[in-house]
KEMARRO-260475 format. One record per residue (C-alpha): x, y, z; residue in one letter. Coordinates in nm, 4 decimals, padded with zeros to 6 digits, always signed. Example, Ala and Ser with C-alpha at 12.3 -4.5 7.8 and 13.67 -1.06 7.14 Angstrom:
2
+----------+----------+----------+------+
|        u |        v |        w | resn |
+----------+----------+----------+------+
| +01.2300 | -00.4500 | +00.7800 |    A |
| +01.3670 | -00.1060 | +00.7140 |    S |
+----------+----------+----------+------+
end
This chain:
407
+----------+----------+----------+------+
|        u |        v |        w | resn |
+----------+----------+----------+------+
| +12.3090 | +11.1441 | +10.3911 |    M |
| +12.0265 | +11.3529 | +10.5433 |    P |
| +12.0745 | +11.4586 | +10.9030 |    Q |
| +11.8278 | +11.5222 | +11.1817 |    A |
| +11.9256 | +11.8877 | +11.1853 |    S |
| +11.7902 | +11.9495 | +10.8329 |    D |
| +11.6001 | +12.2768 | +10.8773 |    K |
| +11.3224 | +12.1753 | +10.6392 |    K |
| +11.2504 | +11.8498 | +10.8191 |    A |
| +11.0126 | +11.8248 | +11.1096 |    N |
| +11.1600 | +11.5893 | +11.3729 |    P |
| +10.9172 | +11.3735 | +11.5677 |    I |
| +11.0672 | +11.1997 | +11.8682 |    N |
| +10.9117 | +10.8684 | +11.9579 |    N |
| +11.0841 | +10.8235 | +12.2924 |    L |
| +10.8755 | +10.5201 | +12.3864 |    N |
| +10.9804 | +10.3141 | +12.0869 |    H |
| +11.2072 | +10.0400 | +12.2236 |    P |
| +11.4242 | +10.0322 | +11.9113 |    S |
| +11.5229 | +10.3997 | +11.9376 |    G |
| +11.3973 | +10.4786 | +11.5898 |    L |
| +11.3187 | +10.8422 | +11.5202 |    R |
| +11.1175 | +11.0086 | +11.2442 |    A |
| +11.1425 | +11.3156 | +11.0258 |    E |
| +10.8512 | +11.4545 | +10.8254 |    V |
| +10.9005 | +11.6471 | +10.5011 |    V |
| +10.6359 | +11.8239 | +10.2927 |    D |
| +10.8181 | +12.0067 | +10.0117 |    S |
| +10.9870 | +11.8804 | +09.6941 |    I |
| +11.3064 | +12.0726 | +09.7650 |    A |
| +11.3284 | +11.9209 | +10.1131 |    A |
| +11.3184 | +11.5700 | +09.9615 |    L |
| +11.6506 | +11.6178 | +09.7800 |    E |
| +11.8804 | +11.5437 | +10.0785 |    P |
| +11.7079 | +11.2044 | +10.1127 |    Y |
| +11.7218 | +11.1190 | +09.7401 |    R |
| +12.0238 | +10.8906 | +09.7171 |    D |
| +11.9533 | +10.6882 | +10.0322 |    E |
| +11.5858 | +10.6638 | +09.9343 |    W |
| +11.6760 | +10.5207 | +09.5938 |    N |
| +11.9211 | +10.2827 | +09.7604 |    R |
| +11.6440 | +10.1463 | +09.9849 |    L |
| +11.4069 | +10.1143 | +09.6874 |    A |
| +11.6674 | +09.9228 | +09.4879 |    L |
| +11.7175 | +09.6781 | +09.7749 |    A |
| +11.3441 | +09.6284 | +09.8436 |    A |
| +11.2060 | +09.2814 | +09.7598 |    P |
| +10.9259 | +09.4274 | +09.5440 |    Q |
| +11.1852 | +09.5492 | +09.2886 |    K |
| +10.9434 | +09.8175 | +09.1675 |    L |
| +11.0576 | +10.1611 | +09.0421 |    P |
| +10.7418 | +10.3208 | +09.1844 |    M |
| +10.9055 | +10.2926 | +09.5284 |    L |
| +11.1894 | +10.5270 | +09.4312 |    S |
| +11.2455 | +10.8966 | +09.4930 |    H |
| +11.2605 | +10.9336 | +09.1135 |    A |
| +10.9044 | +10.8112 | +09.0718 |    W |
| +10.7377 | +10.9572 | +09.3801 |    V |
| +10.8842 | +11.3055 | +09.3379 |    S |
| +10.7757 | +11.3099 | +08.9703 |    S |
| +10.4249 | +11.2162 | +09.0829 |    Y |
| +10.4161 | +11.4882 | +09.3479 |    L |
| +10.5275 | +11.7507 | +09.0978 |    E |
| +10.2576 | +11.6660 | +08.8452 |    N |
| +09.9561 | +11.4774 | +08.9768 |    F |
| +09.8345 | +11.6419 | +09.2969 |    L |
| +09.4795 | +11.7742 | +09.2916 |    N |
| +09.4333 | +12.1373 | +09.4044 |    P |
| +09.2898 | +12.0306 | +09.7402 |    N |
| +09.5556 | +11.7697 | +09.8154 |    E |
| +09.8707 | +11.7990 | +10.0211 |    T |
| +10.1348 | +11.5426 | +10.1041 |    W |
| +10.4070 | +11.4455 | +10.3452 |    C |
| +10.6862 | +11.1928 | +10.3504 |    C |
| +10.7891 | +11.0259 | +10.6739 |    I |
| +11.1496 | +10.9096 | +10.7090 |    F |
| +11.2656 | +10.6652 | +10.9751 |    A |
| +11.6212 | +10.6849 | +11.1096 |    F |
| +11.8341 | +10.4585 | +11.3217 |    D |
| +12.0957 | +10.7032 | +11.4438 |    G |
| +12.2054 | +10.8875 | +11.1294 |    D |
| +12.1105 | +10.6004 | +10.8972 |    Q |
| +11.7939 | +10.6228 | +10.6872 |    L |
| +11.6203 | +10.2889 | +10.7340 |    V |
| +11.2635 | +10.3459 | +10.6103 |    G |
| +11.0179 | +10.5854 | +10.4532 |    L |
| +10.6528 | +10.6349 | +10.3627 |    L |
| +10.5095 | +10.8911 | +10.1138 |    P |
| +10.1477 | +10.9903 | +10.1848 |    V |
| +09.8842 | +11.1918 | +09.9966 |    I |
| +09.6434 | +11.3837 | +10.2229 |    I |
| +09.2948 | +11.4558 | +10.0873 |    T |
| +09.0477 | +11.6690 | +10.2883 |    P |
| +08.7301 | +11.4871 | +10.3857 |    F |
| +08.4451 | +11.5917 | +10.6113 |    R |
| +08.1807 | +11.3655 | +10.7571 |    I |
| +07.9115 | +11.4499 | +11.0120 |    L |
| +08.0712 | +11.7919 | +11.0459 |    G |
| +08.4101 | +11.6466 | +11.1429 |    F |
| +08.7285 | +11.6877 | +10.9431 |    S |
| +08.8762 | +11.3437 | +10.8783 |    R |
| +09.1385 | +11.3568 | +10.6002 |    P |
| +09.1810 | +11.0515 | +10.3820 |    R |
| +09.5378 | +10.9231 | +10.3618 |    L |
| +09.6841 | +10.7143 | +10.0817 |    A |
| +10.0086 | +10.6349 | +09.9068 |    T |
| +10.0419 | +10.7984 | +09.5608 |    P |
| +09.8117 | +10.6241 | +09.3151 |    F |
| +09.6673 | +10.6675 | +08.9661 |    N |
| +09.6858 | +10.4909 | +08.6287 |    L |
| +10.0509 | +10.5907 | +08.5934 |    H |
| +10.1664 | +10.5341 | +08.9517 |    T |
| +10.0700 | +10.2417 | +09.1728 |    F |
| +10.2136 | +09.9887 | +09.4178 |    S |
| +10.3764 | +10.2709 | +09.6181 |    V |
| +10.4431 | +10.1179 | +09.9578 |    D |
| +10.6421 | +10.1348 | +10.2792 |    F |
| +11.0138 | +10.1114 | +10.2054 |    V |
| +11.2508 | +09.9798 | +10.4711 |    S |
| +11.5696 | +09.7877 | +10.5310 |    T |
| +11.5124 | +09.4128 | +10.5330 |    A |
| +11.6853 | +09.3539 | +10.8666 |    E |
| +11.4324 | +09.5459 | +11.0797 |    R |
| +11.1244 | +09.5772 | +10.8606 |    Q |
| +10.8941 | +09.4333 | +11.1287 |    N |
| +10.9921 | +09.7258 | +11.3526 |    E |
| +11.0326 | +09.9997 | +11.0927 |    I |
| +10.7051 | +09.9572 | +10.9017 |    I |
| +10.4810 | +09.9670 | +11.2152 |    P |
| +10.6875 | +10.2613 | +11.3413 |    F |
| +10.6220 | +10.4551 | +11.0198 |    L |
| +10.2495 | +10.3805 | +11.0404 |    L |
| +10.2336 | +10.4829 | +11.4075 |    T |
| +10.4131 | +10.8064 | +11.3220 |    T |
| +10.1695 | +10.8756 | +11.0372 |    L |
| +09.8714 | +10.8469 | +11.2702 |    F |
| +10.0473 | +11.0767 | +11.5184 |    K |
| +10.1002 | +11.3375 | +11.2483 |    V |
| +09.7450 | +11.2956 | +11.1147 |    Q |
| +09.5646 | +11.2347 | +11.4432 |    K |
| +09.2091 | +11.2670 | +11.3103 |    A |
| +09.2491 | +11.0751 | +10.9843 |    S |
| +08.9636 | +10.8754 | +10.8325 |    F |
| +09.1895 | +10.5948 | +10.7148 |    G |
| +09.4963 | +10.5029 | +10.5141 |    F |
| +09.4935 | +10.3202 | +10.1783 |    A |
| +09.7810 | +10.1416 | +10.0039 |    I |
| +09.6840 | +10.0393 | +09.6527 |    N |
| +09.7874 | +09.7369 | +09.4499 |    R |
| +10.0826 | +09.6081 | +09.6484 |    I |
| +10.2354 | +09.2763 | +09.5367 |    P |
| +10.2500 | +08.9626 | +09.7459 |    E |
| +10.6270 | +09.0149 | +09.7670 |    T |
| +10.5810 | +09.3235 | +09.9866 |    T |
| +10.7059 | +09.2949 | +10.3454 |    P |
| +10.4219 | +09.5251 | +10.4556 |    T |
| +10.1634 | +09.2496 | +10.4986 |    L |
| +10.3770 | +09.0424 | +10.7342 |    D |
| +10.5136 | +09.3456 | +10.9173 |    A |
| +10.1670 | +09.4797 | +11.0016 |    L |
| +09.9916 | +09.1475 | +11.0602 |    A |
| +10.0678 | +09.1344 | +11.4314 |    N |
| +10.2384 | +09.4670 | +11.4944 |    N |
| +09.9642 | +09.7266 | +11.4706 |    I |
| +09.7764 | +09.8846 | +11.7592 |    E |
| +09.4725 | +10.1088 | +11.7531 |    G |
| +09.3773 | +10.0289 | +11.3932 |    A |
| +09.2174 | +09.7557 | +11.1850 |    G |
| +09.3389 | +09.6155 | +10.8537 |    L |
| +09.1262 | +09.5175 | +10.5540 |    I |
| +09.2889 | +09.3337 | +10.2640 |    L |
| +09.1297 | +09.2782 | +09.9242 |    D |
| +09.2528 | +09.1092 | +09.6079 |    F |
| +09.3501 | +09.3631 | +09.3394 |    A |
| +09.4406 | +09.1495 | +09.0384 |    G |
| +09.7647 | +09.0108 | +08.9041 |    Y |
| +10.0882 | +09.1223 | +08.7445 |    A |
| +10.2242 | +08.9051 | +08.4649 |    S |
| +10.5826 | +08.7853 | +08.5174 |    I |
| +10.8315 | +08.5969 | +08.3021 |    I |
| +11.0925 | +08.4097 | +08.5032 |    K |
| +11.4222 | +08.3923 | +08.3158 |    I |
| +11.5441 | +08.0430 | +08.3973 |    D |
| +11.6660 | +07.7468 | +08.1971 |    G |
| +11.7402 | +07.8096 | +07.8288 |    A |
| +11.5610 | +08.0166 | +07.5670 |    I |
| +11.4602 | +07.6950 | +07.3905 |    D |
| +11.2761 | +07.5891 | +07.7070 |    D |
| +11.0878 | +07.9179 | +07.6988 |    F |
| +10.9883 | +07.8764 | +07.3347 |    H |
| +10.8681 | +07.5207 | +07.4015 |    K |
| +10.6165 | +07.6533 | +07.6565 |    R |
| +10.4396 | +07.8572 | +07.3893 |    L |
| +10.1375 | +07.7049 | +07.2186 |    S |
| +10.1779 | +07.5670 | +06.8675 |    R |
| +09.9240 | +07.8112 | +06.7340 |    N |
| +10.0998 | +08.1135 | +06.8820 |    F |
| +10.4402 | +07.9857 | +06.7680 |    S |
| +10.3061 | +07.9518 | +06.4138 |    R |
| +10.1673 | +08.3064 | +06.4300 |    N |
| +10.5053 | +08.4361 | +06.5479 |    L |
| +10.6758 | +08.2614 | +06.2567 |    T |
| +10.4309 | +08.4195 | +06.0125 |    K |
| +10.4904 | +08.7609 | +06.1714 |    A |
| +10.8675 | +08.7181 | +06.1345 |    H |
| +10.8240 | +08.6251 | +05.7682 |    N |
| +10.6184 | +08.9396 | +05.7056 |    K |
| +10.8624 | +09.1520 | +05.9038 |    M |
| +11.1505 | +09.0185 | +05.6893 |    A |
| +10.9929 | +09.1811 | +05.3844 |    K |
| +11.0211 | +09.5296 | +05.5381 |    L |
| +11.3336 | +09.7365 | +05.4607 |    P |
| +11.6167 | +09.7814 | +05.7094 |    N |
| +11.4501 | +09.6245 | +06.0108 |    V |
| +11.6466 | +09.6437 | +06.3344 |    K |
| +11.5967 | +09.6227 | +06.7079 |    T |
| +11.7509 | +09.8943 | +06.9239 |    V |
| +11.8202 | +09.8609 | +07.2968 |    F |
| +11.9255 | +10.1768 | +07.4781 |    L |
| +12.0554 | +10.1348 | +07.8326 |    T |
| +12.2788 | +10.3144 | +08.0816 |    G |
| +12.4023 | +10.6544 | +07.9671 |    A |
| +12.2519 | +10.5978 | +07.6204 |    D |
| +11.8952 | +10.5940 | +07.7577 |    A |
| +11.7730 | +10.9466 | +07.8322 |    T |
| +11.4510 | +11.1471 | +07.8396 |    E |
| +11.5294 | +11.2564 | +07.4820 |    K |
| +11.3916 | +10.9258 | +07.3488 |    E |
| +11.0522 | +10.9785 | +07.5134 |    L |
| +10.9008 | +11.1451 | +07.2006 |    P |
| +10.9761 | +10.8288 | +07.0005 |    L |
| +10.7631 | +10.6207 | +07.2362 |    L |
| +10.4914 | +10.8863 | +07.2560 |    M |
| +10.4641 | +10.8991 | +06.8773 |    K |
| +10.4257 | +10.5248 | +06.8311 |    V |
| +10.1887 | +10.5025 | +07.1303 |    E |
| +09.9649 | +10.7694 | +06.9742 |    A |
| +09.9455 | +10.5925 | +06.6383 |    S |
| +09.6377 | +10.3887 | +06.7269 |    G |
| +09.3559 | +10.3352 | +06.9736 |    W |
| +09.5116 | +10.5276 | +07.2633 |    K |
| +09.4968 | +10.8503 | +07.0656 |    K |
| +09.1402 | +10.7741 | +06.9584 |    Q |
| +09.0418 | +10.7264 | +07.3227 |    E |
| +09.2347 | +11.0343 | +07.4349 |    G |
| +09.4718 | +10.8410 | +07.6630 |    T |
| +09.7991 | +10.8806 | +07.4722 |    A |
| +10.0764 | +11.0542 | +07.6650 |    I |
| +10.1298 | +11.3247 | +07.4027 |    E |
| +09.7666 | +11.4387 | +07.4350 |    Q |
| +09.8134 | +11.5438 | +07.7991 |    S |
| +10.0570 | +11.8197 | +07.9017 |    P |
| +10.0486 | +11.6755 | +08.2536 |    T |
| +10.1518 | +11.3296 | +08.1326 |    L |
| +10.4236 | +11.4733 | +07.9096 |    V |
| +10.5599 | +11.6691 | +08.2080 |    S |
| +10.5413 | +11.3643 | +08.4363 |    F |
| +10.7130 | +11.1221 | +08.1994 |    Y |
| +10.9774 | +11.3781 | +08.1048 |    T |
| +11.0672 | +11.4362 | +08.4706 |    A |
| +11.0475 | +11.0636 | +08.5468 |    L |
| +11.2656 | +10.9452 | +08.2579 |    T |
| +11.5215 | +11.2181 | +08.3325 |    K |
| +11.5516 | +11.0992 | +08.6924 |    R |
| +11.5569 | +10.7285 | +08.5979 |    L |
| +11.8250 | +10.8014 | +08.3379 |    S |
| +12.0398 | +10.9724 | +08.6021 |    A |
| +12.0161 | +10.6559 | +08.8108 |    L |
| +12.1112 | +10.4356 | +08.5163 |    G |
| +11.7835 | +10.2426 | +08.5497 |    W |
| +11.6081 | +10.3608 | +08.2326 |    L |
| +11.5860 | +10.1435 | +07.9204 |    E |
| +11.4331 | +10.2059 | +07.5786 |    W |
| +11.3530 | +09.9217 | +07.3393 |    H |
| +11.2609 | +10.0048 | +06.9800 |    F |
| +11.1786 | +09.8077 | +06.6658 |    L |
| +11.2488 | +10.0082 | +06.3501 |    E |
| +11.2079 | +09.9827 | +05.9756 |    T |
| +11.3960 | +10.2384 | +05.7667 |    D |
| +11.4570 | +10.4374 | +06.0893 |    S |
| +11.0824 | +10.4551 | +06.1583 |    R |
| +10.9877 | +10.3250 | +06.5035 |    V |
| +10.7034 | +10.0730 | +06.4712 |    I |
| +10.7134 | +09.9401 | +06.8294 |    A |
| +10.8569 | +10.0744 | +07.1514 |    G |
| +10.8891 | +09.9999 | +07.5218 |    Q |
| +10.9919 | +10.1977 | +07.8270 |    M |
| +11.1704 | +09.9694 | +08.0711 |    G |
| +11.3235 | +10.0150 | +08.4148 |    V |
| +11.6066 | +09.7839 | +08.5215 |    K |
| +11.6536 | +09.7486 | +08.8971 |    M |
| +11.9200 | +09.4955 | +08.9781 |    G |
| +11.8162 | +09.1732 | +08.8054 |    R |
| +11.4521 | +09.2739 | +08.7475 |    T |
| +11.3293 | +09.4429 | +08.4301 |    L |
| +10.9945 | +09.6224 | +08.4596 |    T |
| +10.8147 | +09.7053 | +08.1350 |    L |
| +10.6012 | +10.0064 | +08.2142 |    F |
| +10.4983 | +10.1577 | +07.8819 |    K |
| +10.4591 | +09.9845 | +07.5460 |    I |
| +10.3196 | +10.0803 | +07.2087 |    G |
| +10.3218 | +09.9830 | +06.8429 |    Y |
| +10.2305 | +10.1428 | +06.5111 |    D |
| +09.8925 | +10.0025 | +06.4110 |    E |
| +09.9756 | +10.0587 | +06.0440 |    E |
| +10.2102 | +09.7614 | +06.0831 |    Y |
| +09.9800 | +09.5448 | +06.2935 |    S |
| +09.9750 | +09.2789 | +06.0197 |    Y |
| +10.3296 | +09.1803 | +06.1180 |    C |
| +10.2800 | +09.2013 | +06.4971 |    S |
| +10.5626 | +09.4458 | +06.5786 |    P |
| +10.4714 | +09.4494 | +06.9489 |    G |
| +10.5108 | +09.0728 | +06.9773 |    N |
| +10.8321 | +09.0714 | +06.7702 |    I |
| +10.9859 | +09.3354 | +06.9976 |    L |
| +10.8688 | +09.1589 | +07.3130 |    F |
| +11.0226 | +08.8317 | +07.1942 |    E |
| +11.3512 | +09.0141 | +07.1320 |    S |
| +11.3455 | +09.1534 | +07.4868 |    V |
| +11.2938 | +08.8057 | +07.6334 |    V |
| +11.5673 | +08.6547 | +07.4139 |    E |
| +11.8053 | +08.9335 | +07.5185 |    R |
| +11.7339 | +08.8621 | +07.8862 |    A |
| +11.8236 | +08.4952 | +07.8355 |    Y |
| +12.1355 | +08.5637 | +07.6296 |    S |
| +12.2863 | +08.8349 | +07.8511 |    E |
| +12.2212 | +08.6465 | +08.1756 |    G |
| +12.1719 | +08.9590 | +08.3884 |    D |
| +11.7950 | +08.9312 | +08.4403 |    T |
| +11.5952 | +08.7040 | +08.6710 |    D |
| +11.2488 | +08.8242 | +08.5749 |    E |
| +11.0565 | +09.0535 | +08.3425 |    I |
| +10.7647 | +09.2199 | +08.5196 |    N |
| +10.4827 | +09.3440 | +08.2952 |    C |
| +10.3095 | +09.4920 | +08.6085 |    I |
| +09.9576 | +09.4416 | +08.4648 |    T |
| +09.7541 | +09.1384 | +08.3598 |    D |
| +09.6506 | +09.1689 | +07.9959 |    M |
| +09.4942 | +08.9094 | +07.7662 |    T |
| +09.7945 | +08.9093 | +07.5319 |    W |
| +10.0188 | +08.8053 | +07.8222 |    H |
| +09.8568 | +08.4610 | +07.8140 |    D |
| +10.0126 | +08.3958 | +07.4734 |    N |
| +10.3524 | +08.4129 | +07.6419 |    W |
| +10.2515 | +08.1746 | +07.9254 |    V |
| +10.3472 | +08.4237 | +08.1953 |    M |
| +10.3351 | +08.3554 | +08.5673 |    D |
| +10.0841 | +08.5588 | +08.7704 |    K |
| +10.1754 | +08.7539 | +09.0844 |    R |
| +09.8792 | +08.8461 | +09.3096 |    P |
| +09.8368 | +09.2071 | +09.4202 |    H |
| +09.6258 | +09.3493 | +09.7020 |    Y |
| +09.4654 | +09.6701 | +09.8214 |    D |
| +09.5201 | +09.7402 | +10.1904 |    L |
| +09.3021 | +09.9722 | +10.3992 |    W |
| +09.3961 | +10.0689 | +10.7543 |    I |
| +09.1251 | +10.2308 | +10.9667 |    Y |
| +09.1843 | +10.3815 | +11.3122 |    P |
| +08.9664 | +10.2178 | +11.5756 |    K |
| +08.7430 | +10.5190 | +11.6289 |    H |
| +08.3688 | +10.5530 | +11.5775 |    T |
| +08.3617 | +10.7466 | +11.2481 |    I |
| +08.6350 | +10.5483 | +11.0645 |    P |
| +08.4827 | +10.2214 | +11.1857 |    F |
| +08.1161 | +10.2845 | +11.1001 |    F |
| +08.1686 | +10.4927 | +10.7848 |    F |
| +08.4912 | +10.3368 | +10.6579 |    G |
| +08.5675 | +09.9841 | +10.7724 |    A |
| +08.2102 | +09.8484 | +10.7858 |    L |
| +08.1033 | +09.9772 | +10.4397 |    P |
| +08.4302 | +09.8506 | +10.2928 |    R |
| +08.3735 | +09.5029 | +10.4336 |    K |
| +08.0131 | +09.5101 | +10.3127 |    A |
| +08.1172 | +09.6010 | +09.9576 |    R |
| +08.3741 | +09.3230 | +09.9580 |    M |
| +08.1143 | +09.0706 | +10.0785 |    S |
| +07.8639 | +09.1795 | +09.8141 |    I |
| +08.1330 | +09.1551 | +09.5472 |    S |
| +08.2210 | +08.8016 | +09.6548 |    K |
| +07.8543 | +08.7021 | +09.6555 |    I |
| +07.8159 | +08.8421 | +09.3039 |    A |
| +08.1135 | +08.6376 | +09.1871 |    V |
| +07.9764 | +08.3234 | +09.3501 |    L |
| +07.6367 | +08.3810 | +09.1884 |    K |
| +07.8022 | +08.4207 | +08.8510 |    S |
| +07.9979 | +08.0986 | +08.8973 |    V |
| +07.6825 | +07.9191 | +09.0152 |    Y |
| +07.4729 | +08.0308 | +08.7162 |    H |
| +07.7542 | +07.9444 | +08.4758 |    H |
| +07.7936 | +07.5984 | +08.6303 |    A |
| +07.4164 | +07.5470 | +08.6197 |    K |
| +07.4087 | +07.6284 | +08.2487 |    K |
| +07.6911 | +07.3819 | +08.1856 |    L |
| +07.5122 | +07.1106 | +08.3840 |    L |
| +07.1871 | +07.1737 | +08.1982 |    N |
| +07.3708 | +07.1604 | +07.8687 |    L |
| +07.5486 | +06.8356 | +07.9561 |    S |
| +07.2148 | +06.6905 | +08.0683 |    G |
| +07.0521 | +06.7798 | +07.7386 |    R |
| +07.3453 | +06.6294 | +07.5465 |    V |
| +07.3276 | +06.3088 | +07.7495 |    A |
| +06.9493 | +06.2862 | +07.6961 |    K |
| +06.9888 | +06.3428 | +07.3219 |    A |
| +07.2473 | +06.0663 | +07.3008 |    R |
| +07.0205 | +05.8347 | +07.4976 |    K |
| +06.7268 | +05.9121 | +07.2684 |    D |
| +06.9445 | +05.8336 | +06.9677 |    D |
+----------+----------+----------+------+
end
């Protein structure tokens, strides 16, 4: 367990905090190591059940994704010698009107999102505001702080709703994550699927049965390591992702990130690989992370040469059936909201972007006000779209009614 006397940590005493919490600030990868195990323990217990909250994920991000002008820090909250909360922050230089006002944010890009405050459940309404207050003490002249795509299950929203001083909060909808709740029996799940999709699945199974030596492989625990990453990268690069230049294997940075990440997740026993093979050739693959009773599917891919037999859907169905049969999973989180998810009748979990602006002139007039204006304009645009669509439908129904009357 990390101690306050860690030479690489910067202690910040908040003597006025009634709870007696204290903070330590770290800004080097090596200095994060003493906090690793307790950090991962807090992430595992967090209600979000997201691997992006872990030391494994955040440290892999910091090693690979920082821009040359960016720095970072991680704030740890202690109650005595017990780690009870933490907050990783990216610091980006920003100047406005001649003043230096760094932008603050949790780690975020296409491969890392929903990074959030992490705290013990018992005192989260004290710990989360304490971490935020400490951040603004460390970065006294900051422009604002952004937390991107946090789920509705986060304790952050409630903890900051009435416990923040000297700053204003702006919350905006940021889409959904598709979730499958594993309850009832597998037959109940299959009955929810549309007849058309069920027929298509049956046809895909019939075509798959004609392939030689088809098998599904699930690697978990000690059997799932970073050594299987090339299998997923190869199948992912077999189609449109390679054509668009977004496949992992096309980017040395992404290869480095996912290698470090899967190595750390494997050490924790959280990593899973799911593969569908024919004659030992992988035609569909998934990278999963199992935290307690939640399975997060983070990366998927299939060989487009075999698209006629829907290997991605066949593998996904096998993953769902396995979750029902083994009884150790409460939900499968697909973390995004894709069109193909609708075929599986998934539940939708709302996510939000949260901006926190200090109540000072520059952050207010050049941060909070423009943000609110953009949100208002966006809502007006949506309303206009709905209005014009409804008007077209009404005009069409009117013309149909008139035509029937004329007949």
